[in-house]
Structures are given as C-alpha cells and as structure tokens.
N, C-alpha and C positions, 0 to 999 in steps of 0.2 A: 697184826690187827687192828679193823676202826679205832679210835677207844673215842667214847662219849660221857657224861653226867648229862643228869637229869635236868631241867627246865623246871624253874619252885612250881608248886605247885596251882599256888595262887594266879600263873602269867599261864598255864595253858587254858586252867579254867574262865580267866578272861577270854580269853579264843572266842570262846564255846557261846550258840544262846540254846536256853535251854527248852526253848519250843521248833528245835530242829532236832531231829534225829541222828546220833552218836555213835561213829563205828571205833572201833580200833583196833591196830593193827603192831604186833611186838614179833622184833628181831627173836632167834633160839641160838644168831651167831653171837658174832663182837657184843650185838648188846646182851647179849645173857650173858658173857664176860666180867661183864664191864655193871649191871649188877643193877641197870637202868633195857634191860627190854624181859623174855622168855614169860617163860607164864606166867611165874608169883608179880612179877611188875607190872604186868598183865594183869592182873586178876585183884591183884592195888590199884590197879590206879581204874577201871572199871567200876566200883565197888566205892572208892569213895566217888567217885563222879554222877554215881546214881545216888548213891546218897545227901548227896547236893541236890540232886531233883532231874537232871542232865538222863535226858530221856536213851543209856544207849543201848541200839540192835544188836550188836553185835562185837563181839572179840577171835582176833584172830592173829594164831602162833606162827609164821611162817619160819621155814627153814632159813634162811636169810633173805632177808626184803631188800636185795639189791644182786638176786634171781628176779630177771625178767616174766622170766615162765614157772619161773614158782608165784605168781605175782600177777599174773593175767588172766592163768585160769579157774580165779576167784571173781566172787564179783562179794558187793558190801552191799550194804540198804543204806548206810546214814549221807544223812548231805557233808556231815564234818568228820573229816577221819583223821583220828590222832595215832598221828605216829610213831613208834616207842622204838627209832633205828637210827640208826648216821644221817650226811644228803646224803646220802650216794641209796638209801631208803628211801627216805625223803623226796627222788628224787623220780627215783623209777616209779610208785605210788603216784605223782601227778602229768608223771607222763602219759601212763596207763588209763589212770581217774580223770578226765581231767575237766569232767562237768561235779570235781569233789572239789569243795573248799579241804587240804589238806592243812593238819597242823601236827607241828613242828617240836616237838617232845622234848628235844632231846638238841643238845648241844655236841658236835667234831668237835672234839681238840684235838686231835690227830693221832699219828701212826707208834701203836702199844709192841709192847715183846709180855709177856705171860712168864714164868715161873713155877717150876713145877708145885711152890706153895700161894699158890693164886697172884700171889704181886704180879698184876700192871705196871708197866715203866710206860710212861711217854716214854720212846726214842727219835720225834720229830711230830712236832707246836704245828699246829694248821694256823 
C-alpha cells in the first residue's frame, strides 16, 4: 500500500479561492486505510470548507484514484479539485483534467504494510 499523511488544513485552504468552485475527490483504497481518504475524510473536508465559506460543488469517492479508467468516466464541475489521495492519484487527475487546478491534500510518505490490528508500518520511505 501507499502511505500518506494529510497536509494541515490551513495549507489546503490557502491553496483555494472562495470565489471559485471546489470539487473534492477521495481515494477509497490506500488513503482510506491511512485515514487520509475514504468517505469519512471526504465528508469532513467538505464540511470544513463549506463552513469556511468555500463553494464546494461536489465530492466523489473513487475506489482507487490511481485507476485511470475509474477517474476518466467521471466529470467534475469544480475549478479546483482537492485530491485526498497519494501522488499517483494526484497525477492521474492532473493528466485527465488539465484545465482544472489540482490541489494535493496529502503527502506521500512511501510504501507500507498493514497488520491485522490496523497498524500501518512504513516499509520504504520515498
């Protein structure tokens, strides 16, 4: 799995403009296991941005944002797309939607493994 950590909310927020539309995309695979993606983090980010006055026009939970076919068949209305996924997911969205401003919400740390108790171990740092 790919291990990610969430950037501080203030860093993400400062990358956006309130007069622009914001779309959110979250990975439901590795990032969900790292608690940086998935439905819970997607809902939390959407709510925080809305509470701060941003025009959140949609959110999408994608099984794997690094899967080109899974992302290609979707459409996004936002001027900005905030990506809750690893670098591979961010680059996938950037390549498929070059007219959007892509905001990376997570830092990619490296390759990891997970045990039966849900603990994540960083096996190889990037």
